[in-house]
Backbone and ligand atoms as CSV (ligand in chain L), in Angstrom:
chain,resi,resn,atom,element,x,y,z
A,1,MET,N,N,-91.057,67.886,-10.098
A,1,MET,CA,C,-90.521,67.118,-8.970
A,1,MET,C,C,-89.359,67.891,-8.341
A,2,ASN,N,N,-89.387,67.987,-7.022
A,2,ASN,CA,C,-88.252,68.590,-6.313
A,2,ASN,C,C,-87.267,67.502,-5.927
A,3,LEU,N,N,-86.003,67.769,-6.145
A,3,LEU,CA,C,-84.989,66.833,-5.636
A,3,LEU,C,C,-84.850,67.090,-4.148
A,4,GLU,N,N,-84.900,66.041,-3.355
A,4,GLU,CA,C,-84.834,66.206,-1.900
A,4,GLU,C,C,-83.559,65.554,-1.369
A,5,PHE,N,N,-82.618,66.421,-1.017
A,5,PHE,CA,C,-81.353,65.932,-0.460
A,5,PHE,C,C,-81.391,66.027,1.059
A,6,ILE,N,N,-80.669,65.126,1.683
A,6,ILE,CA,C,-80.564,65.135,3.144
A,6,ILE,C,C,-79.102,65.354,3.501
A,7,ASP,N,N,-78.846,66.433,4.228
A,7,ASP,CA,C,-77.491,66.667,4.743
A,7,ASP,C,C,-77.332,65.834,5.994
A,8,ILE,N,N,-76.512,64.834,5.933
A,8,ILE,CA,C,-76.384,63.908,7.059
A,8,ILE,C,C,-75.439,64.520,8.098
A,9,PRO,N,N,-75.938,64.689,9.334
A,9,PRO,CA,C,-75.091,65.299,10.361
A,9,PRO,C,C,-73.796,64.506,10.559
A,10,LYS,N,N,-72.712,65.262,10.758
A,10,LYS,CA,C,-71.372,64.654,10.849
A,10,LYS,C,C,-70.718,64.959,12.177
A,11,ILE,N,N,-69.982,64.015,12.659
A,11,ILE,CA,C,-69.083,64.251,13.787
A,11,ILE,C,C,-67.699,64.283,13.172
A,12,LYS,N,N,-67.158,65.504,13.070
A,12,LYS,CA,C,-65.893,65.656,12.345
A,12,LYS,C,C,-64.714,65.439,13.291
A,13,ASN,N,N,-63.712,64.806,12.753
A,13,ASN,CA,C,-62.535,64.504,13.560
A,13,ASN,C,C,-61.364,64.339,12.602
A,14,PRO,N,N,-60.213,64.937,12.918
A,14,PRO,CA,C,-59.053,64.766,12.025
A,14,PRO,C,C,-58.687,63.292,11.848
A,15,LYS,N,N,-59.124,62.450,12.767
A,15,LYS,CA,C,-58.821,61.017,12.655
A,15,LYS,C,C,-59.905,60.257,11.893
A,16,GLY,N,N,-60.865,61.001,11.349
A,16,GLY,CA,C,-61.936,60.341,10.590
A,16,GLY,C,C,-63.296,60.828,11.041
A,17,ASN,N,N,-64.197,60.992,10.085
A,17,ASN,CA,C,-65.528,61.531,10.380
A,17,ASN,C,C,-66.550,60.410,10.602
A,18,ILE,N,N,-67.621,60.767,11.288
A,18,ILE,CA,C,-68.749,59.852,11.473
A,18,ILE,C,C,-70.001,60.573,10.972
A,19,ALA,N,N,-70.778,59.919,10.147
A,19,ALA,CA,C,-72.074,60.462,9.717
A,19,ALA,C,C,-73.159,59.638,10.397
A,20,VAL,N,N,-74.159,60.328,10.961
A,20,VAL,CA,C,-75.188,59.637,11.751
A,20,VAL,C,C,-76.581,59.924,11.181
A,21,LEU,N,N,-77.305,58.848,10.923
A,21,LEU,CA,C,-78.699,58.981,10.465
A,21,LEU,C,C,-79.603,58.520,11.588
A,22,GLU,N,N,-80.283,59.446,12.203
A,22,GLU,CA,C,-81.187,59.105,13.308
A,22,GLU,C,C,-82.234,60.201,13.439
A,23,GLY,N,N,-83.276,59.884,14.183
A,23,GLY,CA,C,-84.304,60.874,14.498
A,23,GLY,C,C,-84.935,61.484,13.259
A,24,GLU,N,N,-85.174,62.791,13.330
A,24,GLU,CA,C,-85.957,63.447,12.283
A,24,GLU,C,C,-85.195,63.654,10.989
A,25,VAL,N,N,-83.898,63.335,10.987
A,25,VAL,CA,C,-83.128,63.416,9.739
A,25,VAL,C,C,-83.736,62.468,8.692
A,26,VAL,N,N,-84.281,61.348,9.179
A,26,VAL,CA,C,-84.896,60.362,8.284
A,26,VAL,C,C,-86.413,60.466,8.422
A,27,PRO,N,N,-87.108,60.848,7.335
A,27,PRO,CA,C,-88.552,61.125,7.468
A,27,PRO,C,C,-89.432,59.879,7.449
A,28,PHE,N,N,-88.859,58.733,7.781
A,28,PHE,CA,C,-89.665,57.511,7.911
A,28,PHE,C,C,-88.935,56.577,8.860
A,29,GLU,N,N,-89.673,55.572,9.332
A,29,GLU,CA,C,-89.039,54.570,10.183
A,29,GLU,C,C,-88.245,53.616,9.291
A,30,ILE,N,N,-86.982,53.421,9.610
A,30,ILE,CA,C,-86.135,52.544,8.785
A,30,ILE,C,C,-86.473,51.094,9.118
A,31,LYS,N,N,-86.932,50.355,8.090
A,31,LYS,CA,C,-87.273,48.943,8.320
A,31,LYS,C,C,-86.283,48.004,7.630
A,32,ARG,N,N,-85.448,48.583,6.732
A,32,ARG,CA,C,-84.496,47.733,5.992
A,32,ARG,C,C,-83.319,48.595,5.564
A,33,VAL,N,N,-82.144,48.005,5.589
A,33,VAL,CA,C,-80.923,48.657,5.086
A,33,VAL,C,C,-80.262,47.675,4.135
A,34,TYR,N,N,-79.914,48.136,2.944
A,34,TYR,CA,C,-79.142,47.272,2.054
A,34,TYR,C,C,-78.148,48.114,1.282
A,35,TYR,N,N,-77.201,47.472,0.660
A,35,TYR,CA,C,-76.228,48.231,-0.106
A,35,TYR,C,C,-75.814,47.490,-1.369
A,36,LEU,N,N,-75.510,48.304,-2.364
A,36,LEU,CA,C,-75.075,47.827,-3.675
A,36,LEU,C,C,-73.561,47.945,-3.720
A,37,PHE,N,N,-72.895,46.894,-4.126
A,37,PHE,CA,C,-71.428,46.951,-4.217
A,37,PHE,C,C,-70.982,46.013,-5.327
A,38,ASP,N,N,-69.721,46.093,-5.701
A,38,ASP,CA,C,-69.176,45.280,-6.801
A,38,ASP,C,C,-69.990,45.456,-8.082
A,39,VAL,N,N,-70.412,46.679,-8.344
A,39,VAL,CA,C,-71.187,46.933,-9.567
A,39,VAL,C,C,-70.202,47.035,-10.736
A,40,PRO,N,N,-70.331,46.187,-11.754
A,40,PRO,CA,C,-69.369,46.245,-12.861
A,40,PRO,C,C,-69.516,47.549,-13.649
A,41,SER,N,N,-68.408,48.018,-14.232
A,41,SER,CA,C,-68.489,49.285,-14.956
A,41,SER,C,C,-69.459,49.117,-16.122
A,42,GLY,N,N,-70.268,50.113,-16.347
A,42,GLY,CA,C,-71.254,50.067,-17.428
A,42,GLY,C,C,-72.601,49.501,-17.012
A,43,ALA,N,N,-72.683,48.937,-15.802
A,43,ALA,CA,C,-73.963,48.343,-15.388
A,43,ALA,C,C,-74.991,49.430,-15.077
A,44,ARG,N,N,-76.236,49.121,-15.358
A,44,ARG,CA,C,-77.341,50.020,-15.018
A,44,ARG,C,C,-78.248,49.271,-14.053
A,45,ARG,N,N,-78.629,49.940,-12.993
A,45,ARG,CA,C,-79.464,49.330,-11.958
A,45,ARG,C,C,-80.766,50.112,-11.854
A,46,GLY,N,N,-81.613,49.644,-10.959
A,46,GLY,CA,C,-82.892,50.320,-10.807
A,46,GLY,C,C,-83.785,49.965,-11.978
A,47,GLY,N,N,-84.428,50.991,-12.552
A,47,GLY,CA,C,-85.377,50.698,-13.611
A,47,GLY,C,C,-86.678,50.186,-13.024
A,48,HIS,N,N,-87.141,50.889,-11.987
A,48,HIS,CA,C,-88.419,50.553,-11.381
A,48,HIS,C,C,-88.884,51.712,-10.491
A,49,ALA,N,N,-90.119,51.592,-10.039
A,49,ALA,CA,C,-90.664,52.511,-9.028
A,49,ALA,C,C,-91.285,51.654,-7.937
A,50,HIS,N,N,-91.586,52.302,-6.825
A,50,HIS,CA,C,-92.265,51.614,-5.729
A,50,HIS,C,C,-93.594,52.297,-5.458
A,51,LYS,N,N,-94.604,51.490,-5.225
A,51,LYS,CA,C,-95.936,52.057,-4.970
A,51,LYS,C,C,-95.984,52.760,-3.616
A,52,ASN,N,N,-95.356,52.186,-2.615
A,52,ASN,CA,C,-95.437,52.750,-1.256
A,52,ASN,C,C,-94.087,53.029,-0.603
A,53,LEU,N,N,-93.059,52.352,-1.038
A,53,LEU,CA,C,-91.757,52.424,-0.353
A,53,LEU,C,C,-91.077,53.780,-0.531
A,54,MET,N,N,-90.483,54.281,0.538
A,54,MET,CA,C,-89.595,55.446,0.450
A,54,MET,C,C,-88.177,54.994,0.776
A,55,GLN,N,N,-87.234,55.657,0.160
A,55,GLN,CA,C,-85.834,55.267,0.341
A,55,GLN,C,C,-84.941,56.499,0.443
A,56,ILE,N,N,-83.825,56.314,1.122
A,56,ILE,CA,C,-82.737,57.296,1.078
A,56,ILE,C,C,-81.529,56.577,0.508
A,57,LEU,N,N,-80.952,57.181,-0.507
A,57,LEU,CA,C,-79.831,56.580,-1.225
A,57,LEU,C,C,-78.577,57.408,-0.942
A,58,ILE,N,N,-77.496,56.737,-0.579
A,58,ILE,CA,C,-76.247,57.436,-0.216
A,58,ILE,C,C,-75.074,56.740,-0.903
A,59,ALA,N,N,-74.232,57.523,-1.559
A,59,ALA,CA,C,-72.982,56.979,-2.098
A,59,ALA,C,C,-71.973,57.003,-0.946
A,60,VAL,N,N,-71.916,55.949,-0.165
A,60,VAL,CA,C,-71.005,55.951,0.990
A,60,VAL,C,C,-69.560,55.818,0.535
A,61,SER,N,N,-69.374,55.322,-0.678
A,61,SER,CA,C,-68.028,55.289,-1.268
A,61,SER,C,C,-68.178,55.447,-2.770
A,62,GLY,N,N,-67.252,56.174,-3.406
A,62,GLY,CA,C,-67.305,56.335,-4.857
A,62,GLY,C,C,-68.477,57.183,-5.295
A,63,SER,N,N,-68.901,56.971,-6.527
A,63,SER,CA,C,-69.982,57.802,-7.071
A,63,SER,C,C,-70.821,57.017,-8.063
A,64,PHE,N,N,-72.029,57.491,-8.274
A,64,PHE,CA,C,-72.901,56.975,-9.332
A,64,PHE,C,C,-73.968,58.019,-9.627
A,65,ASP,N,N,-74.591,57.864,-10.770
A,65,ASP,CA,C,-75.647,58.794,-11.184
A,65,ASP,C,C,-77.013,58.166,-10.931
A,66,VAL,N,N,-77.955,59.010,-10.550
A,66,VAL,CA,C,-79.336,58.564,-10.337
A,66,VAL,C,C,-80.232,59.390,-11.253
A,67,ILE,N,N,-81.072,58.714,-12.008
A,67,ILE,CA,C,-82.050,59.383,-12.867
A,67,ILE,C,C,-83.425,59.169,-12.244
A,68,LEU,N,N,-84.117,60.274,-11.999
A,68,LEU,CA,C,-85.450,60.195,-11.385
A,68,LEU,C,C,-86.486,60.737,-12.364
A,69,LYS,N,N,-87.587,60.044,-12.476
A,69,LYS,CA,C,-88.677,60.488,-13.351
A,69,LYS,C,C,-89.988,60.407,-12.582
A,70,ASP,N,N,-90.852,61.404,-12.816
A,70,ASP,CA,C,-92.170,61.364,-12.169
A,70,ASP,C,C,-93.291,61.285,-13.206
A,71,GLY,N,N,-92.915,60.998,-14.455
A,71,GLY,CA,C,-93.915,60.909,-15.520
A,71,GLY,C,C,-94.048,62.207,-16.299
A,72,ARG,N,N,-93.505,63.292,-15.723
A,72,ARG,CA,C,-93.542,64.591,-16.421
A,72,ARG,C,C,-92.143,65.152,-16.605
A,73,THR,N,N,-91.335,65.080,-15.549
A,73,THR,CA,C,-89.986,65.646,-15.616
A,73,THR,C,C,-88.954,64.567,-15.287
A,74,THR,N,N,-87.713,64.847,-15.721
A,74,THR,CA,C,-86.600,63.931,-15.472
A,74,THR,C,C,-85.468,64.712,-14.826
A,75,HIS,N,N,-84.864,64.150,-13.788
A,75,HIS,CA,C,-83.690,64.765,-13.155
A,75,HIS,C,C,-82.578,63.737,-13.112
A,76,LYS,N,N,-81.351,64.230,-13.314
A,76,LYS,CA,C,-80.198,63.345,-13.173
A,76,LYS,C,C,-79.251,63.964,-12.156
A,77,VAL,N,N,-78.893,63.191,-11.147
A,77,VAL,CA,C,-77.986,63.714,-10.126
A,77,VAL,C,C,-76.826,62.745,-9.929
A,78,THR,N,N,-75.682,63.310,-9.613
A,78,THR,CA,C,-74.531,62.483,-9.254
A,78,THR,C,C,-74.435,62.437,-7.741
A,79,LEU,N,N,-74.424,61.238,-7.196
A,79,LEU,CA,C,-74.185,61.089,-5.757
A,79,LEU,C,C,-72.719,60.719,-5.576
A,80,ASN,N,N,-72.026,61.486,-4.780
A,80,ASN,CA,C,-70.586,61.242,-4.603
A,80,ASN,C,C,-70.083,61.671,-3.230
A,81,ARG,N,N,-71.022,61.849,-2.291
A,81,ARG,CA,C,-70.599,62.272,-0.946
A,81,ARG,C,C,-71.243,61.392,0.103
A,82,PRO,N,N,-70.447,60.864,1.042
A,82,PRO,CA,C,-71.019,59.992,2.067
A,82,PRO,C,C,-71.873,60.725,3.097
A,83,ASP,N,N,-71.876,62.068,3.050
A,83,ASP,CA,C,-72.682,62.828,4.019
A,83,ASP,C,C,-73.884,63.489,3.346
A,84,ARG,N,N,-74.279,62.933,2.195
A,84,ARG,CA,C,-75.434,63.485,1.503
A,84,ARG,C,C,-76.335,62.351,1.027
A,85,GLY,N,N,-77.596,62.403,1.431
A,85,GLY,CA,C,-78.547,61.382,1.010
A,85,GLY,C,C,-79.538,61.962,0.017
A,86,LEU,N,N,-80.036,61.114,-0.865
A,86,LEU,CA,C,-81.093,61.513,-1.795
A,86,LEU,C,C,-82.366,60.789,-1.357
A,87,LEU,N,N,-83.392,61.561,-1.030
A,87,LEU,CA,C,-84.670,60.961,-0.644
A,87,LEU,C,C,-85.461,60.648,-1.914
A,88,ILE,N,N,-85.853,59.399,-2.047
A,88,ILE,CA,C,-86.691,59.002,-3.188
A,88,ILE,C,C,-88.027,58.554,-2.629
A,89,ARG,N,N,-89.041,59.341,-2.890
A,89,ARG,CA,C,-90.373,59.026,-2.373
A,89,ARG,C,C,-91.016,57.922,-3.210
A,90,ASN,N,N,-92.171,57.480,-2.768
A,90,ASN,CA,C,-92.882,56.453,-3.531
A,90,ASN,C,C,-93.372,57.030,-4.869
A,91,ASN,N,N,-93.653,56.149,-5.789
A,91,ASN,CA,C,-94.163,56.514,-7.119
A,91,ASN,C,C,-93.200,57.386,-7.925
A,92,ILE,N,N,-91.913,57.189,-7.708
A,92,ILE,CA,C,-90.884,57.863,-8.514
A,92,ILE,C,C,-90.075,56.769,-9.227
A,93,TRP,N,N,-89.943,56.929,-10.525
A,93,TRP,CA,C,-89.144,55.981,-11.308
A,93,TRP,C,C,-87.658,56.303,-11.115
A,94,ARG,N,N,-86.838,55.293,-10.855
A,94,ARG,CA,C,-85.400,55.551,-10.673
A,94,ARG,C,C,-84.546,54.576,-11.476
A,95,GLU,N,N,-83.453,55.140,-11.976
A,95,GLU,CA,C,-82.426,54.338,-12.641
A,95,GLU,C,C,-81.086,54.780,-12.075
A,96,MET,N,N,-80.116,53.876,-12.053
A,96,MET,CA,C,-78.770,54.202,-11.562
A,96,MET,C,C,-77.750,53.738,-12.578
A,97,GLU,N,N,-76.740,54.586,-12.807
A,97,GLU,CA,C,-75.737,54.253,-13.825
A,97,GLU,C,C,-74.422,54.955,-13.499
A,98,SER,N,N,-73.424,54.696,-14.318
A,98,SER,CA,C,-72.104,55.336,-14.209
A,98,SER,C,C,-71.474,55.130,-12.829
A,99,PHE,N,N,-71.515,53.911,-12.344
A,99,PHE,CA,C,-70.886,53.594,-11.053
A,99,PHE,C,C,-69.368,53.654,-11.198
A,100,SER,N,N,-68.719,54.343,-10.281
A,100,SER,CA,C,-67.254,54.355,-10.267
A,100,SER,C,C,-66.768,53.013,-9.717
A,101,ALA,N,N,-65.516,52.693,-9.998
A,101,ALA,CA,C,-64.953,51.437,-9.469
A,101,ALA,C,C,-65.003,51.482,-7.950
A,102,GLY,N,N,-65.488,50.439,-7.327
A,102,GLY,CA,C,-65.528,50.375,-5.874
A,102,GLY,C,C,-66.674,51.145,-5.233
A,103,ALA,N,N,-67.588,51.680,-6.038
A,103,ALA,CA,C,-68.702,52.457,-5.468
A,103,ALA,C,C,-69.577,51.561,-4.589
A,104,VAL,N,N,-70.062,52.156,-3.500
A,104,VAL,CA,C,-71.007,51.456,-2.625
A,104,VAL,C,C,-72.214,52.369,-2.427
A,105,GLY,N,N,-73.375,51.870,-2.772
A,105,GLY,CA,C,-74.623,52.632,-2.610
A,105,GLY,C,C,-75.418,52.065,-1.457
A,106,LEU,N,N,-75.560,52.871,-0.408
A,106,LEU,CA,C,-76.305,52.442,0.779
A,106,LEU,C,C,-77.753,52.905,0.641
A,107,VAL,N,N,-78.696,52.030,0.964
A,107,VAL,CA,C,-80.113,52.367,0.857
A,107,VAL,C,C,-80.802,52.126,2.203
A,108,LEU,N,N,-81.475,53.161,2.689
A,108,LEU,CA,C,-82.337,53.033,3.862
A,108,LEU,C,C,-83.762,52.985,3.338
A,109,ALA,N,N,-84.533,52.003,3.772
A,109,ALA,CA,C,-85.855,51.822,3.194
A,109,ALA,C,C,-86.923,51.821,4.287
A,110,SER,N,N,-88.109,52.285,3.896
A,110,SER,CA,C,-89.201,52.430,4.870
A,110,SER,C,C,-89.951,51.129,5.095
A,111,ASP,N,N,-89.583,50.071,4.357
A,111,ASP,CA,C,-90.275,48.805,4.576
A,111,ASP,C,C,-89.375,47.641,4.164
A,112,VAL,N,N,-89.800,46.476,4.552
A,112,VAL,CA,C,-89.079,45.265,4.166
A,112,VAL,C,C,-89.281,45.017,2.672
A,113,TYR,N,N,-88.525,44.073,2.107
A,113,TYR,CA,C,-88.625,43.760,0.685
A,113,TYR,C,C,-89.973,43.121,0.376
A,114,GLU,N,N,-90.614,43.658,-0.655
A,114,GLU,CA,C,-91.910,43.120,-1.075
A,114,GLU,C,C,-92.030,43.304,-2.579
A,115,GLU,N,N,-91.938,42.225,-3.319
A,115,GLU,CA,C,-91.947,42.342,-4.782
A,115,GLU,C,C,-93.235,42.999,-5.286
A,116,SER,N,N,-94.344,42.790,-4.575
A,116,SER,CA,C,-95.621,43.350,-5.047
A,116,SER,C,C,-95.659,44.881,-4.956
A,117,ASP,N,N,-94.672,45.478,-4.268
A,117,ASP,CA,C,-94.612,46.942,-4.180
A,117,ASP,C,C,-93.893,47.554,-5.387
A,118,TYR,N,N,-93.232,46.707,-6.200
A,118,TYR,CA,C,-92.466,47.215,-7.346
A,118,TYR,C,C,-93.368,47.467,-8.553
A,119,ILE,N,N,-93.038,48.504,-9.302
A,119,ILE,CA,C,-93.569,48.679,-10.658
A,119,ILE,C,C,-92.361,48.520,-11.571
A,120,ARG,N,N,-92.359,47.490,-12.377
A,120,ARG,CA,C,-91.133,47.077,-13.066
A,120,ARG,C,C,-91.021,47.544,-14.515
A,121,THR,N,N,-92.095,48.057,-15.097
A,121,THR,CA,C,-91.956,48.580,-16.467
A,121,THR,C,C,-92.388,50.042,-16.490
A,122,PHE,N,N,-91.733,50.817,-17.372
A,122,PHE,CA,C,-92.035,52.250,-17.423
A,122,PHE,C,C,-93.457,52.478,-17.940
A,123,LYS,N,N,-93.900,51.590,-18.819
A,123,LYS,CA,C,-95.270,51.693,-19.335
A,123,LYS,C,C,-96.295,51.557,-18.194
A,124,GLU,N,N,-96.055,50.558,-17.367
A,124,GLU,CA,C,-96.937,50.332,-16.215
A,124,GLU,C,C,-96.851,51.516,-15.239
A,125,TYR,N,N,-95.627,52.062,-15.095
A,125,TYR,CA,C,-95.424,53.205,-14.209
A,125,TYR,C,C,-96.255,54.409,-14.680
A,126,LEU,N,N,-96.164,54.701,-15.993
A,126,LEU,CA,C,-96.901,55.855,-16.532
A,126,LEU,C,C,-98.405,55.674,-16.335
A,127,ALA,N,N,-98.873,54.462,-16.519
A,127,ALA,CA,C,-100.303,54.199,-16.319
A,127,ALA,C,C,-100.666,54.387,-14.836
A,128,HIS,N,N,-99.735,54.019,-13.951
A,128,HIS,CA,C,-99.977,54.107,-12.510
A,128,HIS,C,C,-100.041,55.565,-12.024
A,129,VAL,N,N,-99.176,56.431,-12.561
A,129,VAL,CA,C,-99.107,57.806,-12.042
A,129,VAL,C,C,-99.986,58.801,-12.794
A,130,LYS,N,N,-100.537,58.362,-13.905
A,130,LYS,CA,C,-101.295,59.352,-14.708
A,130,LYS,C,C,-102.644,59.701,-14.081
L,1,TYD,P1,P,-83.774,45.355,-7.403
L,1,TYD,O1,O,-84.416,46.160,-6.340
L,1,TYD,O2,O,-84.528,45.146,-8.683
L,1,TYD,O3,O,-82.329,45.930,-7.723
L,1,TYD,P2,P,-81.833,47.291,-8.416
L,1,TYD,O4,O,-82.928,48.280,-8.360
L,1,TYD,O5,O,-80.652,47.691,-7.609
L,1,TYD,O6,O,-81.416,46.984,-9.807
L,1,TYD,O7,O,-83.387,43.932,-6.772
L,1,TYD,C1,C,-82.649,42.976,-7.509
L,1,TYD,C2,C,-83.072,41.598,-7.041
L,1,TYD,O8,O,-82.788,41.429,-5.655
L,1,TYD,C3,C,-84.568,41.332,-7.225
L,1,TYD,O9,O,-84.724,40.006,-7.719
L,1,TYD,C4,C,-85.133,41.434,-5.823
L,1,TYD,C5,C,-83.947,41.090,-4.929
L,1,TYD,N1,N,-83.976,41.838,-3.648
L,1,TYD,C6,C,-84.345,41.192,-2.475
L,1,TYD,O10,O,-84.659,39.988,-2.469
L,1,TYD,N2,N,-84.370,41.900,-1.306
L,1,TYD,C7,C,-84.042,43.226,-1.272
L,1,TYD,O11,O,-84.081,43.849,-0.177
L,1,TYD,C8,C,-83.671,43.898,-2.499
L,1,TYD,C9,C,-83.314,45.356,-2.514
L,1,TYD,C10,C,-83.660,43.153,-3.651
């Protein structure tokens, strides 16, 4: 599995920067935006895959670790920059951990929420991707 990072274009200004996600920077049509916040220290999130959904995950504040598995290899990355997105394609298992205090994880998603798109156990995931 290749880790796919997105360098989010920035409008730099000594009075504060702006990061913009538009056009071909995002390889899918954004149908939903949500964010994770107030994550207690020690909490682990994720622990699922999506059959069809693609997402871009951004640590817009603070940091957290993302573990990605494709059934053969495992990667662990720390997200800690508001101008860097991690593209998570469909059929990739993801877990999130080690959230810093005040961390905010922004997610851009290619579709609306649909529970039937989730694969919620790793056993089921392995059977799905094999
Ligand atoms: P889930 O995606 O499992 O969270 P995480 O991967 O961050 O641990 O979602 C947690 C709960 O929230 C689950 O019951 C589904 C619900 N949910 C929605 O209703 N709509 C949404 O857009 C999202 C992301 C979750």
